[in-house]
C-alpha positions in Angstrom: 16.5 6.6 16.4 14.4 9.3 14.6 10.9 8.1 12.7 10.1 11.2 11.6 10.4 11.9 7.9 12.8 14.9 7.2 13.0 18.0 5.0 13.5 16.2 2.0 10.8 13.5 2.4 13.0 10.8 3.7 12.7 8.7 6.7 16.5 7.3 7.0 17.5 6.2 3.3 13.8 5.5 2.4 11.5 8.1 0.8 12.1 11.3 -1.4 10.1 12.5 -4.4 11.3 11.2 -7.7 8.7 13.6 -9.8 8.1 13.6 -13.6 8.8 17.0 -14.6 5.1 18.1 -15.5 4.1 17.4 -12.0 6.9 18.9 -10.0 4.9 22.5 -9.7 1.9 20.5 -8.2 4.1 18.3 -6.1 5.7 21.5 -5.0 2.8 23.5 -4.1 1.5 20.3 -1.8 4.8 20.0 0.0 5.0 23.9 0.3 1.6 24.4 1.9 0.3 21.0 3.4 1.9 21.7 6.8 0.6 25.3 7.1 -2.7 24.0 6.2 -3.5 21.2 8.3 -1.8 22.6 11.5 -4.1 25.5 11.1 -7.3 25.9 13.9 -9.7 26.1 11.1 -8.5 23.0 9.3 -8.2 21.0 12.8 -11.8 22.1 13.9 -13.7 20.9 10.6 -11.3 17.6 10.4 -11.9 16.7 14.1 -15.8 17.5 13.6 -16.2 15.4 10.3 -14.2 12.7 12.0 -16.6 12.8 15.2 -20.1 13.5 13.4 -19.5 12.1 9.9 -17.2 9.2 10.4 -18.4 8.3 13.5 -15.2 8.6 15.8 -14.0 7.2 18.0 -14.0 3.7 16.6 -14.3 1.2 19.7 -11.7 -0.5 21.1 -13.1 -4.0 21.7 -11.9 -6.7 24.1 -11.9 -10.1 22.3 -13.1 -12.3 25.0 -12.8 -15.5 23.1 -9.7 -14.9 21.3 -8.0 -14.0 24.3 -8.6 -17.1 26.1 -7.6 -19.1 22.9 -4.3 -17.1 22.4 -3.5 -16.5 26.3 -3.2 -12.6 26.1 -5.4 -9.5 26.6 -6.7 -8.9 22.8 -8.7 -6.0 21.5 -9.8 -4.6 18.0 -9.4 -1.5 17.1 -12.6 -1.5 15.1 -11.7 0.7 12.3 -14.5 -1.4 10.5 -17.2 0.5 12.2 -16.2 3.9 10.4 -18.4 5.1 7.6 -17.5 3.3 4.4 -16.0 0.4 6.5 -12.3 0.9 6.5 -9.7 3.3 8.2 -9.3 4.7 4.6 -12.1 7.6 4.8 -9.8 9.4 8.1 -7.3 10.1 5.2 -9.9 11.2 2.7 -11.6 13.6 4.9 -8.0 15.2 5.7 -7.1 15.3 2.0 -10.4 16.5 0.7 -10.2 19.4 3.2 -6.5 20.2 1.9 -7.5 20.2 -1.6 -10.5 22.3 -1.0 -8.0 24.5 0.7 -5.8 24.6 -2.4 -8.7 25.7 -4.7 -8.8 21.9 -6.4 -12.2 21.0 -7.7 -11.2 17.6 -9.9 -10.1 14.7 -7.6 -8.7 11.6 -8.7 -7.6 8.5 -6.9 -6.3 4.9 -7.2 -8.0 1.9 -5.3 -7.4 -2.0 -5.1 -9.8 -3.3 -2.9 -12.2 -0.5 -3.4 -12.1 0.9 0.5 -9.8 4.1 -0.6 -12.2 4.6 -3.9 -15.8 4.4 -2.1 -14.0 7.0 0.7 -12.8 9.1 -2.1 -16.0 8.9 -4.1 -17.9 9.6 -0.6 -16.0 12.9 0.5 -16.4 14.2 -3.2 -20.1 13.5 -3.1 -20.0 15.5 0.6 -17.9 18.4 -1.2 -19.4 18.7 -4.4 -16.5 17.9 -6.5 -15.7 15.8 -9.4 -14.1 12.5 -8.8 -12.2 10.0 -11.2 -10.9 6.3 -9.9 -8.7 4.4 -11.0 -8.9 0.7 -10.4 -7.4 -2.6 -12.0 -9.7 -4.3 -14.0 -9.1 -7.6 -12.2 -10.2 -5.7 -8.9 -13.2 -4.5 -10.6 -14.3 -7.9 -10.8 -13.5 -9.2 -7.5 -14.7 -5.8 -5.5 -17.7 -5.4 -7.5 -19.5 -4.2 -4.7 -17.5 -1.6 -3.8 -17.4 -0.4 -7.6 -21.2 -0.1 -7.3 -21.0 2.1 -4.3 -18.2 4.2 -6.1 -20.9 5.0 -9.2 -23.8 5.4 -7.1 -21.8 8.1 -5.0 -21.1 9.7 -8.7 -17.5 8.9 -9.2 -16.0 7.6 -12.8 -14.5 4.4 -12.3 -11.8 3.6 -15.2 -10.4 0.6 -15.4 -6.6 -0.3 -15.3 -5.7 -2.7 -18.1 -1.9 -2.8 -18.3 0.0 -5.2 -16.2 -1.6 -7.7 -13.3 -4.6 -5.4 -13.7 -4.5 -4.7 -9.8 -3.4 -1.6 -7.7 0.2 -1.0 -8.9 -1.2 -0.7 -12.2 -4.4 1.6 -11.1 -1.5 4.0 -9.3 0.5 4.0 -12.5 -3.0 5.1 -14.4 -3.8 7.7 -11.8 -0.1 9.0 -12.1 -0.3 9.4 -15.8 -4.0 10.9 -15.9 -2.4 13.3 -13.4 0.4 14.3 -15.7 -2.4 14.9 -18.6 -4.5 16.9 -16.1 -2.4 18.9 -14.0 -5.1 21.1 -12.5 -6.6 18.1 -10.8 -5.9 17.0 -7.2 -4.5 13.2 -6.7 -5.8 11.8 -3.7 -3.3 9.0 -2.9 -4.7 6.2 -0.5 -1.5 5.2 1.1 1.9 5.9 2.8 3.4 5.7 -0.4 4.4 7.9 -3.2 6.5 10.9 -3.5 6.9 13.3 -0.5 4.6 14.8 1.1 2.2 12.0 0.6 3.7 9.2 3.1 3.8 12.0 5.8 0.5 13.7 4.8 -1.2 10.3 5.0 0.3 9.0 8.1 -0.7 12.2 10.0 -4.4 11.7 9.0 -4.4 8.1 10.0 -2.6 8.9 13.2 -5.9 9.7 14.8 -6.2 5.5 15.3 -2.9 5.3 17.4 -4.2 8.4 19.2 -7.4 6.9 20.2 -5.6 4.0 21.1 -3.7 5.4 23.8 -6.6 7.2 25.2 -8.8 4.0 25.4 -6.0 1.9 27.1 -5.3 4.8 29.4 -9.0 4.9 30.5 -9.1 1.0 30.6 -5.7 0.2 32.2 -4.4 3.6 33.8 -1.6 3.1 30.7 -1.7 4.3 27.4 0.8 1.7 26.1 0.0 -2.0 24.9 2.7 -4.6 24.7 1.9 -5.3 21.1 0.1 -3.3 18.3 -0.7 -5.8 15.3 -1.3 -4.5 11.8 -1.7 -5.7 8.0 0.6 -3.7 5.5 0.0 -3.4 1.8 1.3 0.3 1.4 0.6 0.5 4.8 -1.5 3.3 5.8 -3.7 1.3 8.6 -0.5 0.3 10.1 1.1 3.7 10.1 -1.8 5.1 11.8 -1.7 2.2 14.2 1.8 2.6 15.1 2.1 6.3 14.7 2.0 7.5 18.5 3.9 4.7 19.7 7.2 4.7 17.1 9.3 6.5 20.2 7.8 4.2 22.5 10.4 1.3 22.7 8.7 -1.2 24.8 5.5 -1.3 22.3 6.3 -4.2 19.8 5.0 -3.0 16.4 4.0 -6.0 14.1 3.2 -5.5 10.3 1.8 -8.3 8.6 2.1 -8.7 4.8 0.4 -11.0 2.1 2.4 -14.0 1.1 -0.1 -15.4 -1.0 0.6 -18.8 -2.3 3.7 -18.9 0.0 6.7 -16.3 0.1 8.7 -18.7 -2.4 6.0 -19.6 -4.6 6.4 -16.9 -7.2 2.6 -15.8 -6.0 3.5 -13.5 -3.1 3.3 -9.5 -1.9 5.6 -10.1 0.9 7.8 -7.0 -0.1 9.9 -7.1 2.8 11.0 -10.8 2.9 11.8 -11.0 -1.0 12.0 -7.3 -1.6 15.3 -5.2 -2.4 16.0 -0.9 -2.4 14.5 0.6 -5.5 11.8 3.7 -6.7 8.3 2.8 -7.2 5.8 5.3 -8.0 7.9 8.3 -6.9 9.5 6.8 -3.7 12.7 5.2 -3.1 11.7 2.2 -0.8 11.7 -1.6 -0.5 10.1 -3.3 -3.6 9.5 -6.6 -5.3 11.6 -6.4 -8.6 14.2 -8.9 -10.7 17.8 -8.1 -11.3 16.9 -6.2 -14.2 15.1 -3.7 -11.9 11.5 -4.9 -13.3 8.7 -5.1 -11.2 7.6 -8.4 -10.1 3.7 -8.7 -10.1 2.6 -9.4 -6.7 0.0 -11.6 -5.4 -2.8 -11.7 -2.6 -6.3 -12.8 -2.4 -6.5 -9.5 -1.1 -6.9 -6.9 -3.4 -5.7 -4.4 -1.0 -2.4 -6.0 -0.2 -1.3 -7.0 -3.5 1.1 -4.1 -4.4 4.8 -4.8 -5.3 6.2 -2.1 -2.7 5.6 -0.9 0.5 5.5 2.6 2.0 9.0 4.3 3.1 8.2 4.5 6.8 7.6 0.9 7.1 10.6 0.3 5.0 12.7 2.4 7.6 11.1 0.7 10.5 12.4 -2.6 8.9 15.6 -1.7 8.2 16.2 0.0 11.8 14.1 -3.5 13.4 11.9 -1.1 15.1 9.1 -3.1 13.8 8.4 -6.9 13.2 7.2 -8.0 9.9 5.4 -11.1 9.7 3.6 -12.7 6.8 0.5 -14.6 6.3 -0.8 -16.8 3.4 -4.1 -16.7 1.4 -5.2 -19.9 3.6 -4.0 -18.3 6.9 -5.8 -15.5 6.0 -9.1 -17.2 5.2 -8.8 -19.3 8.6 -8.2 -16.1 10.8 -11.2 -14.7 9.1 -13.4 -17.5 9.7 -12.0 -17.7 13.5 -13.1 -14.1 14.3 -16.3 -14.6 12.9 -17.2 -17.8 14.5 -15.8 -16.7 17.8 -16.6 -12.9 18.0 -19.3 -12.5 15.6 -17.2 -10.2 13.3 -16.6 -10.5 9.8 -13.3 -9.0 9.0 -11.9 -7.8 5.8 -9.2 -9.9 4.3 -6.8 -7.3 4.5 -7.5 -7.3 8.4 -7.3 -11.1 8.3 -3.7 -11.4 7.6 -3.3 -9.1 10.9 -5.6 -11.6 12.6 -3.6 -14.6 11.0 -0.2 -13.2 13.1 -2.0 -14.5 16.6 -0.8 -17.7 15.8 2.5 -17.0 15.2 3.4 -15.2 18.7 4.2 -16.1 21.9 2.2 -13.9 24.3 2.0 -13.8 28.1 -1.3 -13.8 29.6 -0.5 -10.1 31.1 0.2 -8.9 27.3 -2.1 -6.2 26.3 -2.4 -7.1 22.0 -4.1 -4.3 20.0 -5.1 -5.6 16.7 -6.2 -2.9 14.2 -9.2 -4.4 12.6 -8.9 -1.9 9.5 -11.9 -2.9 7.7 -15.2 -4.8 7.5 -15.8 -8.1 5.3 -19.1 -7.3 3.3 -17.1 -6.7 0.5 -15.1 -9.9 0.6 -18.2 -12.2 0.8 -18.1 -13.5 -2.6 -14.5 -14.9 -1.7 -15.7 -16.2 1.4 -18.8 -17.9 -0.1 -16.5 -19.4 -2.8 -13.9 -20.6 -0.3 -16.3 -22.0 2.8 -18.5 -23.2 0.2 -21.4 -20.8 2.0 
């Protein structure tokens, strides 16, 4: 089975580039140039240097002794929460900002849900001295106020999306609309979604996660492959990065965890693979939550980074081919998992990552199993939610 994108941007039957006419030139320019640029020695040298000296990579692979004892396995946390800006998102923004500069772009725009991608984009724009505009759902602006403040302090203009559910989907809509009206700018997408080549490009930049996991496990055990890799999935960039170098290792079980909100059948969920059907969203053929008329069903999750009604085409392909197992976690299960990690290991996770942690109670492990959970972000941005829920 082939898990790499083909020349037309498809993973199996998912992907492609359904592009508005006014953006065709921009997307075609990107498609023709991204691989020659990112595979050049000059790009690789600068990218790797920034990951090491600016982001702080490699991120640690931490043995969670107390969680391991509870769940009867050898559980490791890939500490993406320790990256500069507090999440995995910066791996991708470093790569794309270098690509944008190579293409001669000076105006950057982005969308964000939880705010981590917005912060990471604003950060690299400040580093490179580029203009930055970030679109964010009006609802997410309220619930992720600390990240909004960071973006503004970094010099970004934060534009609220006031349509629809006023969350990530709507921020993406507004970003694409702005790009159509300002085609000289560069759209720095934050996940493995959208039209080709974005899903492949973002996955490549995030693949540093799985490359490091393999090296770190080889050092610890003399074997680069774990039995399980677990990651949360909204659009799916942290999962794509954590899975990337294990896709062709069939003995490694890949587990993607979606946000089921108030429950898969509650009408308030973001579990795309549980209730979704095939369709096009934001320029890509994938699985999405839609009604019989093809209208988007508004997603819901307590986590601002996971309430997206679709999923990246790579993940839709992994689901269809059964290469990855898709689980889901409710708001309450994610909150409980966050508190458990905090109390047992002294690490406060992001609500997104807490969904991945919730999967530990849903899988039967053997004591010899090596399990890697991608801890994709830290929890300081979610403290207001934790304070409210746990009455702190």
